[in-house]
C-alpha positions as CSV (number, residue, x, y, z in Angstrom):
1,M,0.1,-0.1,0.0
2,D,1.3,3.5,-0.8
3,P,-0.5,6.5,0.9
4,P,1.3,9.3,-0.8
5,S,0.2,8.1,-4.1
6,Q,-3.8,8.2,-2.6
7,W,-6.1,10.9,-2.3
8,C,-9.4,12.0,-0.4
9,H,-12.2,10.8,-2.2
10,N,-14.9,13.2,0.0
11,R,-15.8,16.0,-2.0
12,R,-16.7,17.8,0.9
13,C,-13.2,17.9,2.4
14,R,-10.6,20.3,1.6
15,A,-8.1,17.6,0.8
16,Y,-10.1,16.2,-1.9
17,G,-7.9,15.3,-4.9
18,R,-4.8,16.5,-3.1
19,I,-1.7,13.8,-3.3
20,S,1.6,13.7,-1.4
21,E,0.7,15.8,1.2
22,G,0.7,13.6,4.2
23,H,-2.9,13.5,5.1
24,I,-3.7,9.9,3.8
25,V,-2.7,7.2,6.2
26,I,-3.3,3.2,6.2
27,H,-6.6,2.3,8.0
28,S,-6.7,-1.4,7.5
29,Q,-3.9,-3.5,6.1
30,K,-6.4,-6.5,5.7
31,E,-9.0,-4.7,3.7
32,R,-6.6,-2.3,2.1
33,R,-8.4,0.8,3.1
34,Y,-6.9,4.4,3.7
35,R,-8.3,7.2,6.1
36,C,-8.1,10.8,5.2
37,K,-6.8,12.7,8.6
38,R,-8.9,16.0,7.5
39,C,-12.3,14.7,7.5
40,G,-11.9,11.2,9.2
41,R,-13.5,9.3,6.2
42,T,-12.0,6.0,5.1
43,F,-12.1,4.6,1.5
44,S,-10.7,1.4,-0.4
45,E,-7.9,1.5,-2.4
46,T,-9.9,0.6,-5.4
47,T,-12.5,3.5,-5.2
48,D,-13.2,5.3,-8.5
49,T,-11.4,2.4,-10.7
50,V,-12.5,-0.3,-12.7
51,L,-12.2,-2.7,-9.6
52,Y,-14.3,-0.9,-7.2
53,R,-17.1,-2.8,-5.9
54,I,-17.2,-5.8,-8.3
55,H,-19.3,-8.7,-7.7
56,K,-17.1,-10.9,-9.6
57,P,-13.4,-12.1,-8.8
58,K,-10.6,-9.9,-9.4
59,W,-8.9,-12.1,-11.4
60,L,-11.7,-12.7,-14.0
61,V,-12.1,-9.1,-14.6
62,V,-8.4,-8.7,-15.3
63,A,-8.5,-11.6,-17.6
64,V,-11.4,-10.4,-19.4
65,V,-9.9,-7.1,-19.9
66,T,-6.5,-8.5,-21.1
67,L,-8.3,-10.6,-23.7
68,L,-10.3,-7.6,-24.8
69,A,-6.9,-5.6,-25.0
70,H,-5.6,-8.4,-27.5
71,G,-8.4,-8.3,-29.7
72,C,-10.5,-11.2,-28.5
73,P,-14.3,-10.5,-29.5
74,V,-17.0,-10.0,-26.8
75,Q,-19.1,-12.8,-28.1
76,A,-16.0,-15.2,-27.4
77,I,-15.5,-14.2,-23.9
78,V,-19.1,-14.3,-23.2
79,A,-19.2,-17.8,-24.5
80,A,-16.0,-18.7,-22.6
81,F,-16.6,-17.3,-19.2
82,E,-20.6,-17.8,-19.3
83,L,-20.8,-13.8,-18.7
84,D,-23.6,-11.4,-19.8
85,E,-22.7,-9.5,-22.7
86,R,-23.7,-6.2,-20.9
87,T,-21.4,-7.0,-18.2
88,V,-18.3,-7.5,-20.5
89,A,-19.3,-4.5,-22.3
90,R,-19.4,-2.1,-19.1
91,W,-16.1,-3.8,-18.3
92,Q,-14.7,-2.5,-21.3
93,R,-16.3,0.7,-21.0
94,E,-14.9,1.5,-17.7
95,S,-11.5,0.1,-18.7
96,G,-11.2,2.4,-21.6
97,A,-12.1,5.5,-19.5
98,Q,-9.6,4.5,-16.9
99,C,-7.1,4.2,-19.3
100,K,-8.1,7.6,-21.0
101,R,-7.6,9.2,-17.3
102,V,-4.3,7.6,-16.9
103,H,-3.2,9.0,-20.3
104,E,-4.4,12.6,-19.6
105,H,-2.6,12.6,-16.2
106,L,0.8,11.0,-17.1
107,I,1.3,11.6,-20.9
108,E,-0.8,14.8,-21.3
109,A,1.1,16.3,-18.4
110,G,3.7,17.9,-20.5
111,R,6.8,16.1,-19.8
112,V,7.3,14.1,-23.1
113,A,10.1,15.1,-25.6
114,L,8.4,15.6,-28.8
115,L,11.0,15.2,-31.5
116,Q,9.7,13.3,-34.2
117,V,5.7,12.9,-34.3
118,Q,3.9,11.1,-36.9
119,A,0.2,11.2,-37.6
120,D,-1.9,9.1,-39.8
121,E,-5.7,8.1,-40.1
122,L,-7.4,4.7,-39.9
123,R,-11.1,4.1,-42.0
124,I,-13.2,2.3,-39.7
125,K,-16.2,0.4,-40.9
126,G,-19.0,0.1,-38.3
127,V,-22.4,-1.4,-38.3
128,G,-24.4,1.3,-40.2
129,A,-21.7,4.0,-39.9
130,L,-18.3,4.9,-41.0
131,Y,-15.8,6.3,-38.6
132,W,-12.0,7.7,-38.7
133,L,-9.5,7.5,-36.1
134,A,-6.7,9.6,-36.0
135,S,-3.5,8.9,-34.0
136,A,0.0,10.2,-33.2
137,L,3.1,8.7,-32.3
138,E,6.5,9.9,-30.9
139,V,9.2,8.2,-33.2
140,K,12.1,7.9,-30.4
141,S,10.2,6.5,-27.5
142,R,7.5,4.9,-29.5
143,L,4.9,6.4,-27.4
144,W,1.3,6.6,-28.4
145,L,0.1,10.6,-27.8
146,G,-3.6,9.8,-28.1
147,G,-6.3,9.4,-30.6
148,S,-9.7,11.0,-31.8
149,I,-12.7,9.5,-33.4
150,S,-14.9,11.2,-35.7
151,E,-17.5,10.1,-38.4
152,H,-15.9,12.6,-40.7
153,R,-12.4,12.9,-41.9
154,D,-12.3,16.7,-41.6
155,R,-10.3,19.6,-39.9
156,E,-12.0,19.2,-36.5
157,L,-10.6,15.6,-36.1
158,I,-7.3,16.6,-37.1
159,R,-7.3,19.8,-34.7
160,T,-8.5,17.6,-31.8
161,L,-5.7,15.2,-32.1
162,L,-2.9,18.2,-32.5
163,I,-4.4,19.8,-29.4
164,R,-3.6,16.5,-27.5
165,V,-0.2,16.1,-29.1
166,K,0.4,20.0,-27.9
167,A,-0.7,18.9,-24.5
168,C,2.0,15.8,-24.1
169,G,5.1,18.4,-24.2
170,P,6.7,21.6,-25.4
171,I,6.3,21.9,-29.5
172,E,9.1,24.3,-30.2
173,Y,11.4,21.4,-31.6
174,I,8.9,19.3,-33.0
175,L,9.1,17.5,-36.4
176,L,5.6,16.7,-37.4
177,V,5.5,14.0,-40.1
178,T,1.8,13.3,-42.1
179,D,0.6,12.1,-45.0
180,G,-0.8,14.0,-48.0
181,L,-3.9,15.2,-46.1
182,A,-3.9,19.1,-46.3
183,S,-5.7,19.6,-42.8
184,Y,-2.6,18.5,-40.7
185,A,-0.4,21.3,-42.2
186,S,-3.3,24.0,-42.0
187,Q,-4.3,23.1,-38.5
188,A,-0.8,22.8,-37.1
189,L,0.2,26.4,-38.1
190,H,-2.9,27.4,-35.9
191,V,-2.5,25.1,-33.0
192,F,1.1,25.3,-32.6
193,R,1.4,28.8,-32.5
194,K,2.4,30.8,-29.4
195,P,1.7,34.2,-28.4
196,L,4.8,36.9,-29.0
197,R,5.6,38.8,-26.3
198,T,6.5,42.6,-27.1
199,G,5.6,44.7,-24.0
200,K,3.2,46.3,-25.8
201,V,-0.6,47.1,-24.8
202,G,-3.3,44.6,-26.0
203,R,-3.4,41.2,-27.0
204,P,-0.3,39.8,-28.4
205,R,0.2,38.3,-31.9
206,L,0.5,34.4,-32.3
207,V,3.3,33.2,-34.3
208,L,4.6,29.9,-35.2
209,P,7.9,29.0,-33.4
210,A,10.8,29.2,-35.9
211,T,12.0,25.6,-34.8
212,V,8.7,23.9,-35.6
213,M,9.0,21.8,-38.7
214,I,6.4,20.0,-40.7
215,E,6.8,17.3,-43.4
216,K,4.5,15.8,-45.8
217,V,4.9,12.3,-47.3
218,K,2.4,11.7,-50.1
219,K,2.3,8.3,-51.9
220,R,1.1,7.5,-55.2
221,Y,-0.7,4.2,-56.2
222,Q,-1.2,2.2,-59.5
223,R,-3.5,-1.0,-59.1
224,R,-3.1,-0.7,-55.5
225,R,0.8,-0.6,-55.4
226,V,2.9,2.2,-54.3
227,V,4.8,3.4,-57.4
228,E,6.0,6.9,-56.1
229,V,6.8,8.4,-52.7
230,I,6.6,12.3,-52.8
231,R,8.2,14.2,-49.6
232,R,8.0,17.8,-49.2
233,V,9.2,20.0,-46.3
234,V,6.3,22.4,-45.5
235,V,7.6,24.4,-42.8
236,G,11.2,24.2,-41.8
237,C,14.8,23.5,-43.4
238,E,15.3,20.2,-45.4
239,A,18.7,19.6,-43.9
240,E,17.4,20.2,-40.3
241,V,14.6,17.4,-41.2
242,I,17.0,15.1,-42.4
243,S,19.1,15.5,-39.1
244,R,16.2,15.2,-36.7
245,V,14.9,12.1,-38.7
246,I,18.3,10.3,-38.3
247,G,18.7,11.2,-34.9
248,T,15.2,9.9,-33.7
249,Q,15.1,6.7,-36.1
250,R,18.8,5.9,-34.9
251,S,19.9,5.2,-38.6
252,I,22.2,6.8,-41.3
253,R,20.0,5.7,-44.0
254,A,16.8,6.6,-42.6
255,L,14.5,8.3,-45.0
256,I,11.5,10.5,-44.2
257,N,8.4,8.4,-43.6
258,T,5.3,7.5,-41.9
259,A,6.1,3.8,-41.2
260,Y,6.3,3.8,-37.6
261,I,2.5,5.5,-37.2
262,E,1.4,3.0,-40.1
263,R,3.0,0.1,-38.2
264,L,1.2,1.2,-34.8
265,N,-2.2,1.4,-36.9
266,A,-1.7,-2.2,-37.9
267,T,-1.1,-3.0,-34.2
268,F,-4.6,-1.3,-33.4
269,R,-6.2,-3.5,-36.2
270,A,-4.7,-6.7,-34.8
271,R,-5.8,-6.0,-31.2
272,L,-9.1,-4.4,-31.6
273,A,-11.8,-6.7,-33.4
274,P,-13.9,-3.8,-34.7
275,L,-11.0,-2.3,-36.5
276,V,-10.4,-5.3,-38.7
277,R,-11.1,-4.8,-42.5
278,R,-13.5,-7.8,-42.6
279,T,-14.9,-8.4,-39.0
280,R,-18.1,-9.7,-37.4
281,A,-17.8,-7.7,-34.4
282,G,-18.1,-4.3,-35.8
283,A,-18.6,-1.5,-33.2
284,R,-22.3,-0.3,-33.2
285,K,-21.7,2.9,-31.2
286,Q,-19.0,5.4,-31.3
287,A,-18.6,5.5,-27.6
288,T,-17.7,1.5,-27.6
289,L,-15.0,2.1,-30.3
290,E,-13.5,4.9,-28.1
291,A,-13.5,2.5,-25.1
292,G,-11.7,-0.2,-27.2
293,V,-9.2,2.5,-28.6
294,W,-8.0,3.7,-25.4
295,L,-7.7,0.5,-23.5
296,V,-5.6,-0.9,-26.3
297,G,-3.4,2.4,-26.3
298,G,-3.2,2.2,-22.4
299,C,-1.9,-1.2,-22.5
300,Y,0.3,-0.4,-25.4
301,N,1.9,2.4,-23.6
302,F,2.3,0.9,-20.1
303,V,2.1,-2.9,-20.4
304,W,3.2,-4.4,-23.4
305,A,7.0,-4.3,-24.2
306,H,8.4,-3.2,-27.4
307,C,11.1,-5.1,-29.0
308,T,12.9,-2.2,-30.5
309,L,13.3,-0.5,-27.0
310,G,15.2,-3.3,-25.3
311,E,14.2,-6.3,-23.2
312,G,11.1,-5.7,-21.3
313,R,10.9,-1.9,-21.9
314,T,7.4,-0.3,-22.6
315,P,7.1,3.0,-24.6
316,A,6.1,4.9,-21.2
317,M,9.4,3.7,-19.7
318,A,11.6,5.3,-22.9
319,A,9.8,8.1,-22.4
320,E,10.4,8.2,-18.6
321,M,6.8,8.4,-17.5
322,T,7.5,5.4,-15.2
323,D,10.3,3.1,-14.0
324,H,8.7,-0.4,-14.5
325,R,6.6,-2.2,-16.6
326,W,3.1,-2.3,-15.6
327,S,0.6,-5.2,-15.3
328,T,-3.1,-4.9,-16.6
329,E,-4.1,-4.9,-13.1
330,E,-2.1,-1.9,-11.9
331,L,-3.3,0.0,-15.0
332,L,-6.8,-0.6,-14.0
333,R,-6.4,0.3,-10.3
334,Y,-4.2,3.3,-10.9
335,P,-5.3,6.1,-8.7
336,V,-6.0,9.3,-11.2
337,P,-6.8,12.4,-9.1
338,P,-9.5,14.8,-10.5
339,A,-8.1,17.1,-13.0
340,E,-10.1,20.0,-11.5
341,L,-10.6,20.7,-7.7
342,P,-13.7,22.5,-6.4
343,K,-13.4,26.0,-5.2
344,W,-14.0,26.8,-1.6
345,R,-15.0,29.9,0.2
346,G,-13.8,31.3,3.2
347,R,-10.5,31.3,5.0
348,K,-8.0,28.5,4.2
349,P,-7.0,26.0,7.0
350,R,-3.5,26.5,8.5
351,W,-2.4,22.7,7.0
352,L,-3.5,23.8,3.5
353,L,-1.7,27.2,3.7
354,E,1.5,25.3,4.9
355,A,1.2,22.7,2.0
356,E,0.7,25.5,-0.6
357,R,3.9,27.5,0.9
358,A,5.8,24.5,0.7
359,A,4.8,23.5,-2.9
């Protein structure tokens, strides 16, 4: 048990959502419960996680979520474990929401070194609908930076993805490599802009940092085969782009390409049944598809080892987000504090003033 990583779950307590301030202590080792010294309330280790108040064995929930993350259809899990289909769907939905919270708390905290980022889209055929999944990958650490799903392949889809990329880390020295879709370059010029402070009165002008580089890789097909690859530098110097590609791909013969994000798209298609081109387990709702994508993305970053990063190393370890390889159970019960704390009126207590002063 780790009290510093826990936080009070009582919304009426001043310590709600605050971690590593010494107000959480162990209440029961046997029952794995904590106690808040400010309000006196006790809470379980699994509060606000997927494993909270489950009526099935914990090993069964972990096993089902592991199978879902590896592409096993819901119908097969229902037949194997004799579960209700709604129960499996609820576990998948809650696991996807948990992985999304972990992603936003750790990866979108602005600590990822964005050197070369590749972005691409996937066409997904659902039941009576068509969806598009846009994803981004940091090449050096192989870290999945998030994705967005929409029914249309338009600028709003790309803009949502680039906003997530911007939240992952500083974009002053980013190299964005995309396919021939024009929305990437146009939206990147808007999203990656920063205010230019001149000391004058009024709203500062938004400008693109001089070190940002954008590259397009467009493929020309004939009879479903690639016959020509056209590479064009949209923003930046070509020599700097080639130098960055060689440094991040760790090869002197490296070429500007989108091979890494395309390989990740293949991983998503193999691990998520609705993404298969000719599948019998198509997604009926966009929310179900989003839950599956976040579950696979969370396991890819924290649970699954990547062979190109070394023995037993995950993309989160390569990006210095964690120091060990997580298990599926650890991912499902990781405590994520709330993104926004409630506003309180009145005078602050002494312990809160001391904690803010120490911070």
